[in-house]
C-alpha positions in Angstrom: 232.4 69.4 275.6 232.5 68.9 279.3 234.9 71.8 279.5 234.1 73.8 276.4 230.4 74.5 277.1 231.0 75.8 280.7 234.0 77.8 279.5 231.9 79.6 276.9 229.2 80.2 279.5 231.8 81.6 281.8 232.9 84.0 279.1 229.3 85.2 278.6 228.9 85.8 282.4 232.2 87.7 282.5 230.8 89.9 279.7 227.6 90.5 281.7 229.7 91.3 284.9 231.7 93.9 283.0 228.6 95.6 281.9 227.1 95.4 285.4 230.3 96.9 286.9 230.3 99.7 284.3 226.7 100.5 285.1 227.4 100.3 288.9 230.1 102.9 288.5 227.8 105.2 286.5 225.1 104.9 289.1 227.6 105.5 291.9 228.9 108.7 290.2 225.3 109.9 289.7 224.5 109.2 293.4 221.6 107.0 292.6 221.7 104.7 295.7 218.8 102.3 294.8 219.9 101.5 291.3 223.6 101.4 292.5 222.6 98.8 295.1 220.7 96.7 292.6 223.7 96.7 290.2 226.0 95.8 293.1 223.7 92.8 293.8 223.8 91.9 290.1 227.5 92.1 290.1 227.8 89.9 293.1 225.6 87.3 291.4 227.7 87.5 288.3 230.9 86.9 290.2 229.4 83.9 292.1 228.2 82.5 288.7 231.7 82.8 287.3 233.1 81.0 290.3 230.6 78.2 289.8 231.6 77.9 286.2 235.2 77.7 287.2 234.4 74.8 289.5 232.4 73.0 286.8 235.4 73.5 284.4 237.8 72.1 287.0 235.5 69.1 287.5 235.8 68.4 283.8 239.6 68.3 284.1 240.1 66.7 287.5 238.0 64.7 289.9 235.9 66.9 292.3 233.5 65.4 294.8 230.1 65.3 293.1 228.3 66.5 296.3 230.5 69.5 296.5 230.1 70.3 292.8 226.3 70.0 293.2 226.3 72.4 296.1 228.4 74.9 294.2 226.0 74.8 291.3 223.0 75.2 293.5 224.5 78.3 295.2 225.5 79.7 291.9 222.0 79.3 290.5 220.6 80.8 293.7 222.7 83.9 293.4 222.0 84.2 289.7 218.2 84.2 290.3 
């Protein structure tokens, strides 16, 4: 479960990132700069969240320093909010 739960969460965030990317492209083509910027920020948060999930998954497989993992999770949550 230490690997499975974060992996499923990562798949969910990847799904969100795909939709945010698609919407970003739509807004870009329509030349809506404000909403395009907001979807770019959302996409950046999604990518950061996926990277945080990858670190948590790796920590379930091999030893990663707890302080480093805690910092990655904090930054991931900060970008997600």
